[in-house]
C-alpha positions in Angstrom: -153.5 -142.9 21.2 -149.5 -144.0 21.5 -149.7 -145.0 25.2 -145.6 -144.3 25.5 -145.9 -140.6 25.1 -149.6 -140.3 26.3 -149.8 -137.7 29.4 -152.6 -136.5 31.1 -153.9 -134.1 28.8 -153.4 -136.1 25.8 -155.6 -138.5 27.8 -158.2 -135.8 28.4 -158.3 -133.7 25.2 -157.6 -136.7 22.7 -161.4 -138.7 23.2 -163.0 -135.2 23.1 -161.6 -133.6 19.8 -162.2 -137.4 18.3 -166.0 -137.2 19.2 -166.7 -133.5 18.3 -164.8 -134.5 14.5 -166.9 -137.6 14.1 -169.7 -135.7 15.1 -169.7 -132.3 13.4 -167.1 -132.9 10.6 -167.6 -136.1 9.3 -170.8 -135.2 7.9 -169.7 -132.3 5.7 -167.4 -135.2 4.0 -169.7 -134.8 0.8 -168.9 -134.5 -3.2 -170.9 -131.4 -2.9 -168.4 -129.9 -0.2 -165.2 -131.9 -1.4 -165.2 -131.7 -5.4 -166.1 -127.8 -4.8 -164.3 -124.4 -3.5 -163.0 -124.1 -0.1 -165.5 -121.0 0.0 -168.5 -123.2 -1.0 -167.9 -124.9 3.2 -166.5 -122.1 4.8 -169.2 -120.5 6.5 -170.3 -123.6 8.0 -166.5 -124.5 8.9 -166.9 -120.9 11.0 -170.2 -122.0 12.8 -168.0 -125.2 13.6 -165.2 -123.0 14.9 -167.7 -121.4 17.3 -168.8 -124.4 18.8 -164.6 -125.8 19.3 -164.6 -122.0 21.7 -167.6 -123.0 23.0 -166.2 -126.8 24.0 -163.1 -125.0 25.3 -160.9 -126.3 22.9 -160.1 -123.3 20.7 -156.5 -122.5 20.6 -154.6 -125.7 22.1 -151.1 -124.8 20.9 -150.7 -121.3 21.8 -149.3 -120.4 25.5 -151.2 -120.1 28.3 -151.2 -116.3 28.6 -152.9 -116.8 25.1 -155.8 -119.1 26.4 -153.8 -122.1 25.2 -152.5 -125.1 27.1 -148.9 -124.5 26.6 -148.7 -128.2 25.2 -145.4 -129.6 24.0 -144.7 -130.3 20.4 -145.1 -134.0 21.4 -148.5 -133.5 22.8 -149.7 -131.2 20.2 -148.2 -133.5 17.8 -150.8 -136.2 18.6 -153.6 -134.0 18.6 -152.4 -132.7 15.2 -152.9 -136.6 14.0 -156.5 -136.2 15.2 -157.3 -133.3 13.9 -155.9 -134.6 10.4 -158.7 -137.3 10.2 -160.8 -134.8 8.6 -159.8 -132.2 5.4 -161.4 -129.5 7.8 -160.1 -130.8 11.4 -157.1 -128.1 11.1 -158.8 -125.9 9.8 -162.0 -125.9 12.1 -159.4 -125.6 15.1 -157.6 -122.8 13.7 -154.5 -125.3 14.0 -153.7 -125.2 10.1 -150.8 -124.3 8.0 -149.9 -121.5 7.2 -151.1 -120.2 10.5 -149.8 -121.8 12.3 -146.2 -121.5 11.9 -147.0 -117.9 11.4 -148.0 -117.7 14.7 -145.5 -119.4 16.0 -142.5 -117.4 14.5 -144.3 -113.9 15.5 -144.8 -115.3 19.0 -141.0 -115.5 19.3 -139.8 -112.8 16.9 -142.5 -109.8 16.0 -142.4 -106.5 17.7 -144.9 -105.9 19.8 -147.0 -103.6 17.1 -147.1 -106.8 14.4 -148.3 -108.8 17.4 -150.8 -106.4 18.6 -152.2 -105.5 14.7 -151.5 -109.0 13.0 -150.6 -111.7 15.3 -154.1 -111.4 18.2 -156.7 -111.3 15.4 -155.1 -114.3 13.8 -154.8 -116.3 17.1 -158.4 -115.7 17.4 -159.4 -116.9 14.0 -160.5 -113.5 12.8 -157.7 -113.4 9.8 -156.0 -115.5 7.8 -152.0 -115.3 6.9 -149.9 -116.6 3.8 -145.6 -117.7 3.8 -144.1 -116.2 0.7 -140.8 -118.1 0.0 -140.6 -120.3 -3.3 -140.2 -118.8 -6.5 -140.7 -120.3 -9.8 -137.4 -119.4 -11.4 -135.1 -120.9 -8.0 -135.1 -124.5 -7.1 -137.2 -124.8 -4.0 -134.7 -127.4 -3.0 -132.1 -124.3 -2.5 -134.3 -121.8 -0.9 -130.6 -119.2 -0.3 -131.4 -118.9 -3.8 -134.0 -116.1 -4.5 -134.5 -113.0 -6.6 -137.0 -111.1 -4.5 -135.4 -107.9 -3.1 -135.6 -105.9 0.3 -134.3 -102.4 -0.4 -134.1 -99.7 2.1 -135.3 -96.1 0.9 -135.9 -94.2 4.0 -137.8 -95.5 6.8 -138.9 -97.8 4.3 -138.5 -101.5 2.4 -139.3 -101.7 -1.2 -139.9 -104.9 -2.5 -139.8 -106.7 -5.6 -140.0 -110.1 -6.6 -141.9 -113.1 -8.2 -143.0 -116.0 -5.9 -145.3 -118.9 -6.5 -147.1 -121.6 -4.4 -147.6 -119.0 -1.3 -150.3 -121.4 0.2 -153.7 -119.7 1.4 -152.8 -115.9 0.0 -156.5 -115.7 -1.5 -158.0 -114.1 0.9 -155.5 -113.8 3.2 -154.4 -110.4 5.7 -150.9 -110.5 5.4 -147.7 -112.7 4.3 -144.5 -112.5 5.8 -142.5 -112.6 2.8 -138.7 -114.1 2.3 -136.5 -111.3 0.6 -132.8 -110.5 0.2 -131.7 -107.6 2.6 -128.3 -108.3 2.3 -127.1 -109.5 -1.0 -123.4 -109.1 -0.2 -123.5 -111.1 3.0 -123.4 -115.4 3.3 -125.9 -117.3 1.0 -127.8 -118.5 4.6 -127.3 -114.4 5.8 -128.9 -112.8 3.0 -132.6 -113.0 3.2 -135.1 -111.5 5.9 -138.3 -112.3 6.4 -141.1 -109.2 6.4 -144.7 -108.7 7.2 -146.7 -107.3 4.3 -150.0 -106.4 4.2 -152.2 -107.8 1.8 -153.8 -104.6 1.0 -150.1 -103.1 0.3 -149.8 -101.3 -3.0 -148.2 -103.4 -5.4 -149.1 -107.1 -4.1 -150.6 -108.8 -7.0 -152.3 -112.3 -6.6 -151.7 -113.5 -10.4 -153.4 -116.4 -9.8 -154.3 -119.6 -7.5 -152.0 -122.6 -9.1 -154.3 -125.2 -10.5 -153.1 -128.2 -8.7 -154.2 -131.9 -10.1 -156.7 -129.4 -12.4 -158.4 -127.6 -9.2 -157.1 -123.9 -8.5 -159.3 -123.9 -5.4 -159.7 -120.7 -3.4 -159.9 -119.2 0.0 -158.1 -121.3 2.5 -157.0 -124.2 -0.2 -155.4 -122.5 -2.8 -151.8 -121.9 -3.7 -151.3 -118.5 -5.2 -148.6 -117.2 -7.9 -147.5 -114.1 -6.1 -146.4 -110.2 -7.8 -144.6 -107.8 -5.6 -143.8 -104.5 -7.5 -142.2 -101.9 -5.8 -144.3 -102.9 -2.3 -143.9 -100.1 0.4 -143.5 -101.5 3.7 -142.0 -100.0 7.3 -138.7 -101.5 8.1 -140.7 -101.7 11.3 -142.5 -105.0 9.9 -139.4 -106.8 9.7 -139.4 -110.3 11.5 -136.8 -110.9 13.9 -133.2 -110.0 12.7 -131.7 -108.7 9.4 -130.6 -111.1 7.8 -131.9 -114.2 9.7 -135.0 -114.8 7.0 -132.9 -118.6 6.3 -132.9 -119.2 10.3 -136.5 -118.2 11.5 -137.1 -120.3 7.8 -135.3 -122.9 9.1 -136.4 -122.9 12.8 -139.8 -122.7 11.5 -139.3 -125.8 9.5 -138.8 -128.0 12.3 -142.1 -128.1 14.4 -143.8 -127.3 10.8 -142.3 -130.8 9.7 -143.7 -132.6 13.1 -147.3 -131.0 12.1 -147.1 -132.2 8.9 -146.2 -135.4 9.6 -148.6 -136.2 12.1 -150.8 -135.0 9.6 -150.2 -137.1 7.4 -150.3 -140.5 9.9 -153.9 -139.1 11.0 -154.7 -139.0 6.8 -153.1 -142.7 6.6 -155.0 -144.2 9.7 -158.5 -143.0 8.3 -157.4 -143.9 4.9 -157.0 -147.2 6.7 -160.1 -147.2 8.6 -161.9 -146.9 5.1 -159.9 -149.5 3.8 -160.7 -151.5 6.5 -164.5 -151.1 6.8 -164.8 -151.5 3.2 -162.9 -154.9 3.1 -165.5 -156.4 5.2 -168.4 -155.2 3.6 -167.6 -155.5 0.2 -168.9 -159.0 -1.2 -167.3 -160.8 -3.9 -169.3 -163.4 -4.2 -171.7 -165.3 -1.7 -170.1 -165.8 1.5 -166.6 -164.4 0.3 -166.0 -160.3 1.0 -162.6 -158.4 0.0 -161.0 -159.1 3.1 -160.9 -163.2 2.4 -158.6 -162.4 0.0 -154.5 -162.1 0.8 -154.3 -159.1 -1.7 -156.1 -157.3 0.7 -154.8 -158.8 3.8 -151.5 -158.3 2.5 -152.4 -154.3 2.5 -154.4 -154.4 6.0 -150.8 -156.0 7.4 -148.1 -153.3 5.7 -150.3 -150.3 6.2 -150.6 -151.4 9.5 -147.0 -151.9 10.4 -145.9 -148.8 8.7 -148.5 -146.8 9.9 -147.3 -147.4 13.7 -143.7 -147.8 13.0 -143.9 -143.9 11.5 -146.4 -142.9 14.7 -143.5 -143.8 17.0 -140.9 -142.3 14.9 -142.5 -138.9 14.5 -143.0 -139.1 18.1 -139.6 -140.1 19.7 -138.8 -136.6 17.3 -141.1 -134.0 18.4 -140.0 -135.8 22.1 -136.4 -135.0 21.2 -137.2 -131.9 19.7 -139.0 -130.8 23.2 -136.2 -132.1 25.3 -132.9 -130.9 23.4 -134.1 -128.6 20.5 -134.8 -129.1 17.0 -131.0 -128.5 15.8 -129.8 -131.3 17.9 -132.3 -134.0 16.4 -131.8 -132.7 12.4 -131.1 -136.3 11.3 -134.5 -137.6 12.5 -136.4 -134.4 11.1 -135.6 -135.1 7.2 -136.1 -138.9 8.4 -139.7 -138.7 9.3 -140.5 -136.0 6.4 -139.8 -138.2 3.4 -140.2 -141.6 4.9 -144.1 -140.5 6.3 -144.9 -138.7 3.5 -144.1 -141.7 1.3 -145.9 -144.0 4.0 -149.4 -141.8 4.0 -149.7 -142.2 0.1 -148.6 -145.8 -0.2 -151.8 -146.2 2.3 -154.0 -144.5 0.7 -153.1 -145.9 -2.6 -153.9 -149.2 -1.1 -157.2 -147.8 0.3 -158.2 -146.2 -3.1 -157.2 -150.0 -4.5 -159.6 -151.5 -2.3 -162.3 -149.9 -3.0 -162.2 -149.7 -6.8 -164.0 -147.8 -8.8 -165.6 -146.2 -5.9 -161.9 -145.0 -4.4 -161.9 -142.6 -7.6 -165.1 -140.8 -7.0 -165.5 -137.9 -4.6 -167.9 -139.9 -3.0 -165.2 -141.0 -0.4 -162.1 -139.1 0.7 -159.7 -140.5 -1.0 -159.3 -139.3 -4.3 -159.4 -136.1 -2.6 -156.5 -136.9 -0.2 -154.8 -138.6 -3.2 -154.8 -135.3 -5.2 -154.2 -133.0 -2.6 -151.5 -134.9 -0.5 -149.1 -136.2 -3.6 -147.3 -132.9 -3.0 -146.1 -133.8 0.5 -143.1 -135.3 -1.2 -142.4 -132.3 -2.2 -143.2 -128.9 -0.3 -140.8 -128.5 3.1 -138.2 -129.9 1.7 -138.1 -132.6 -1.3 -137.7 -136.9 -0.4 -134.4 -136.4 -2.4 -132.8 -133.2 -0.6 -133.8 -134.9 3.3 -132.4 -138.4 2.1 -129.1 -136.9 0.6 -128.9 -135.0 3.8 -129.8 -137.9 6.2 -126.6 -140.0 4.2 -124.4 -137.5 4.1 -124.8 -136.8 8.3 -124.1 -141.0 8.7 -121.7 -141.2 6.0 -119.5 -138.1 8.1 -119.6 -140.5 11.0 -117.6 -143.3 8.9 -115.4 -140.7 8.1 -116.3 -140.1 4.8 -116.0 -136.4 3.4 -119.2 -136.3 1.1 -118.4 -132.5 0.0 -115.5 -134.0 -2.3 -115.6 -133.5 -5.6 -115.8 -136.4 -7.9 
């Protein structure tokens, strides 16, 4: 817990959540569950979800009218860090991506009939969802370019397109699909977001894409999708027509706080594993790994980097709460690349400290190393965020960084 940003609610909630995760989820972090498909452990996690509800810890991110606590982004960010100490934490508390982002989006912009049919069961953990934006034919670093179209026909949209990295599509009840509805408009006003039930004719899950050799299934998967003459009512539009890019950006602001605090939680757990191993692994009689300067360097650098990242992210979350995401665009770019790289360095140091053990599924590190490398790519690649931040800084010095060379 970071005292500067602590509130009465975080002081009460964080110890309860930490005890729950250590008691109920840490014992599930075994080779049987880490090295197999998510569906193998999912029935047990559904039981743990019921325990979360019984403990009064369900839906913490939701507004009060929906049974939540109306937490600020800064407050929930601190909870997200603790949940991330286990790979199963966010799922068991129903705060996992992409569902949490779709929940926030639909709360604000979905028409009432979509809220009744889809948002309520999503909040209750009865169904899952996915977000379908990225396309293999176009660079993900420029989301204004896409080939998926939604053409009006009577009272319907007819959607055609090819998507991939539609995370958690396997078993989802619906997708929020980004599609071009206004091709003649300016680039940032061409696309819209449309809710598409997954059972709609023409929706095809081509495959779960192998990530570092493992395709996964259920929530822990990333799908390639085809939408072929998919017909849905125009009433399934979320927000205004042509506002898809704007909504995606609004979704990503809080989403990056969620992700970055999750990165910090992973780094903190990896750090804990490294320190525990450093004081217990004997090199020779009377000497352990922690006695060596190399390992001491790993530990000192990791502690400093984790703490720096946490302060940076929570400051950004606090400023979003106070002033809105648009006013801290530079900070949002900064935390994304800084925190993702910090996490990967800490995981790598912990693996190195554990030696051969770190490469196995006997502990968490190899799981996180494989599944979190993408942190430097999704939600904006490092290079995009660094370039955007640098352009903004240089603009303050009078340099027109858009000028052609």
